[in-house]
C-alpha positions in Angstrom: 87.0 -31.6 76.9 84.0 -30.3 74.8 82.1 -33.0 73.2 81.0 -32.4 69.2 77.5 -33.0 68.3 76.5 -35.0 65.4 74.8 -33.2 62.7 72.4 -34.8 59.9 73.4 -33.0 56.5 70.6 -35.1 54.7 68.2 -32.0 54.2 70.9 -29.9 53.0 71.7 -32.7 50.2 68.2 -32.6 49.7 67.8 -28.9 49.3 70.9 -28.9 47.2 69.5 -31.4 44.8 66.2 -29.5 44.4 68.1 -26.3 43.3 70.0 -28.5 41.0 66.9 -29.8 39.4 65.4 -26.4 39.0 68.6 -25.2 37.4 68.9 -28.3 35.0 65.2 -27.8 33.9 65.4 -24.1 33.6 63.0 -23.3 36.1 64.5 -20.0 37.2 64.9 -18.7 33.5 61.2 -19.7 32.9 60.4 -17.9 36.2 62.4 -14.8 35.0 60.2 -14.6 31.9 57.1 -14.9 33.3 57.8 -12.5 35.8 59.1 -10.2 33.4 55.8 -10.7 30.7 53.5 -10.2 34.1 55.3 -6.8 34.7 55.2 -5.9 31.2 51.3 -6.5 31.0 51.0 -4.6 34.2 52.8 -1.7 32.6 50.6 -1.9 29.5 47.4 -1.8 31.5 48.7 1.5 33.0 49.6 3.1 29.9 46.5 2.2 28.1 44.4 3.9 31.1 46.7 6.8 30.9 46.3 7.1 26.9 43.7 9.6 25.7 40.7 8.9 23.4 39.9 11.4 20.7 36.2 12.5 21.1 34.8 14.0 17.7 31.8 16.3 17.7 28.9 15.6 15.2 29.3 19.3 13.8 30.9 19.4 10.4 32.1 22.6 8.7 34.3 23.4 5.8 34.9 25.7 3.1 34.3 24.7 -0.5 36.5 25.5 -3.3 34.6 28.4 -4.6 34.3 30.1 -1.1 31.0 28.8 0.2 30.8 27.9 4.0 29.2 24.7 4.5 28.2 23.4 7.7 25.9 20.3 8.8 25.6 18.1 11.7 25.8 14.3 11.3 23.6 11.7 13.2 26.2 10.8 15.6 29.5 12.0 17.1 32.3 9.6 16.6 35.0 8.1 19.9 38.4 7.5 18.8 40.5 4.9 20.5 43.0 3.6 18.1 46.1 4.8 20.0 44.8 3.4 23.1 44.1 -0.2 21.6 47.3 -0.4 19.9 49.6 -0.7 22.8 51.4 -4.2 22.4 53.8 -6.2 24.7 56.6 -8.1 22.5 58.4 -11.1 23.6 61.0 -11.3 26.5 64.2 -11.7 24.8 67.7 -12.4 26.2 70.5 -10.2 25.4 73.7 -11.3 27.2 73.0 -11.3 30.8 69.9 -9.1 30.7 66.3 -10.0 29.6 64.4 -7.3 27.4 60.6 -7.2 26.8 59.4 -4.2 24.7 55.9 -2.4 25.1 55.4 -0.6 22.0 52.7 1.2 19.9 52.8 1.3 16.1 50.5 4.2 15.6 52.5 6.9 13.7 51.4 9.8 16.0 51.9 7.7 19.3 55.2 9.4 20.1 53.7 12.9 19.4 50.8 12.2 22.0 53.4 10.8 24.3 56.3 13.2 24.3 54.5 16.5 22.9 54.8 18.3 19.5 55.0 21.4 17.7 51.7 23.1 16.4 50.9 22.9 12.5 51.9 26.5 12.1 55.3 25.9 14.0 54.5 28.8 16.6 53.1 26.8 19.5 53.7 23.6 21.5 51.3 21.0 22.2 52.6 19.3 25.8 52.8 15.5 25.8 50.7 13.3 27.8 54.1 11.5 29.0 51.7 8.2 29.7 54.7 5.8 29.1 57.2 7.5 31.6 54.4 8.2 34.4 53.5 4.3 34.0 56.7 3.0 34.1 57.7 5.2 37.0 54.7 3.7 38.9 55.6 0.1 38.0 59.3 0.9 39.0 58.2 1.8 42.6 55.9 -1.3 43.0 58.4 -3.8 41.5 60.3 -4.8 45.0 57.2 -5.7 46.5 55.8 -7.9 43.6 59.7 -9.4 42.9 59.8 -10.3 46.8 56.4 -12.1 46.5 57.2 -13.8 43.7 60.7 -14.9 44.8 59.0 -16.4 48.0 56.8 -18.4 45.6 59.6 -19.9 43.6 61.5 -20.9 46.8 58.6 -22.6 48.2 57.9 -24.4 44.6 61.8 -25.5 44.4 61.9 -26.7 48.2 58.6 -28.4 47.9 59.5 -30.1 44.6 56.9 -28.6 42.4 59.2 -26.8 40.3 
């Protein structure tokens, strides 16, 4: 007749207590929020790098009301960057079973630069830069690698009692 081996369940109980403690202290929810913010800030950096910056020459010319052509050169040229500087990451918000974080730009012409727009005379089209879409596709490709690494860190923290 086969003899049954004895088995020590104390390690399983210890592991279950560690997971229960992590759930009770909202460790996993905090971890999700931190992970989403980290990914949002990575995306924001990529979007900012792809956002064009206007360069304005120091040559100025215009026509006055009486029809005279006026042209002169200023002492320095100007570089923009207003659009690039205004990318922001919002807070992580839980909506039902999902978590949402927004990356936004309040500059009024941001959508025109990103998506494209008609020319002023409505006879042409200025192609968009699609900096948001391209950056988010890059982040989505990198997401599984980052997620796996962060999950391993979380499990190590929970199992070693540091969470």
